[in-house]
N, C-alpha and C positions, 0 to 999 in steps of 0.2 A: 614481731609484736608478742608480747606475753598475756596468756589469759588474765584476764581481771580476777585477783582471790576474792574467794567466797567463805575464808576461812583461816584462823589462824597457821594453820602448818603452809597453807599458799601462802602469806603472806613473809613465812619466815624461808620460804626457798626463794622466793624474788628477792627479800633483803641482802642473803646469803651471808650474814656477819650474826650471830648470835648476839655480842655487844648492843648492837647497835637494834637491832630487833628488839631485845629486852627493855632498852632504854626508849623505844619508841612506843612499847606496848604498855610500859610504867607513863609515861605523858598521858595514854587516850585515858589511863584509868583515874589517873591526875585529875583529867576534865581540864587539860590544856589544850584539846582540841576544840576549836568553834567552827564551823559552818560560816564563812565569810558573807555567803550569798546563798539565796537559795538555789537546789541543786536545776541544772538546765536540764532541760532534754524528756521526753515523754516516754523513752523505755523501749519504745518500736523497736519494728524488726531492722529497720535503715537511720534509726535515729542512734544521736551520740549522745553520751549523758555525762555531765560536767560538773565536777563540784571545787570549790573553792574554797579552802581552809585557812585558817590562823594556827598556828601552833606555836604557843609559847613555851621557848629554851630558854636559851640565856639572853634571848631577846624574840620579839617575833617574828617570828617567818609565815612566807604564803607557799602554800603550797598547793596545786592545781594538778587533779585526775581527770583523765576524760576515758568512757568505755566506751565502744564500739564493737554490737552485738555480744562477743563476750568476751574483746580483748581490750588489755590495756592500751590504750591508744595515744595518751601522754601521761605523763610522769613528769613535775616537773616540782623543786624547792628551790626557793630565794638565798639559802645559805651556802656557806662556802664550803660544806664536806660534801653536799650535789654538785657539787658543780666541777671538785677531785675525783669522787667517787662514783657517781651516778644514782647514788642511793644514799638515803642519810635516816637518823631518828624520826625525824618529821613525817618523811612520808610513810613512814611504820607505823608511827601516831596516829595519821590522817587515814590510813588505811584499817585500820585497825578500829578507831571510831565508825568507819562505815559499815564495818562489816560484823561488831558486835551490837 
C-alpha cells in the first residue's frame, strides 16, 4: 500500500511521470474534477474514507480513491491509460483536487 498523498510533491512521487502529473494538475485547476458522490467514511481510526470523482478528459472518467488510516487503499480509474499503466492523469487530477 502507498501512503495517501497530502501535497503535490507526494502526488508527483505516486504518479511518477511529469507529463501525466502536469496534465492532471491542469485538469484540477481548470475545474474538470467533481465529486460524484459525497465522501464516505468518517475518518476515524478504523474507518475508511472513500471518494468517487468524475474527471472530464476526452470524455468523462470515473475515479475511486479510498484511504484507510494513512494509506491509499484503493486507486482506480475507468480510463484505458489506468488499465495499461496503473496510474493516469485523471488520478492525478482527483488527488490534486482533494489535497488543494
